[in-house]
N, C-alpha and C positions, 0 to 999 in steps of 0.2 A: 431130684433127682440130680447127683451131680452132673458136672460135666469135665470131657480132656480137651485141653486146647492142644492138639499135636501137627506138628512141622516138620519139616524132613525138612533135614540137615546134613547128607550124603548122597552121592550123586548114586541111581539108582542102576549104570551103564556095572557091568561085568556082572549081576547078584544073581542070583540061582531065580529063575521065573518065578514059582511060587511065591517070593518075596516081590520082587517084581509085579505081582500080579495082589498082592496082598496091600500092599501103596497104593496100586492105584484103583483096590476095593473103598477105602480111606479115603479117594479125591485127592491123593499125593502123586503128581505128577510130576515135578521138577523143583530142585532148589530151591527151599524157600515157602513151597507153597504150605498152607495149615487149614489146618479145616476141626471143627470143634465135632466132638464124637462122644456120646452118651459114656460114663462110667460101668458098664459092663461086664460081666463074660464073654462074650463076642470079642468086644475093644480089647479089655488082657490078653487075650490069647494072641491077636493079629499084632498088638506091642510088645506078648512074651517074644514071638517070633521076629521081627524089624525090629525089636527096639534097640540097635545100634545106629539104625541109619535116622530115628525121630527122636524129637528133644520134645517131653512133655512134660505140661501145665495144666495145675486145678484150674477153673475156671470157677467161679464164686457167683 
């Protein structure tokens, strides 16, 4: 199964409460935090919601 490396590149200050909660559910608390997530529908949905805050790369 493929994995995605997700990095928070923009601040969560002043963002919608749901967007902050989505970032926190992915383990992203502050700028520069990275987490490896499985490439599935749930993760893709989270990325679609807060993609403007993230940098996403595929892990091989």
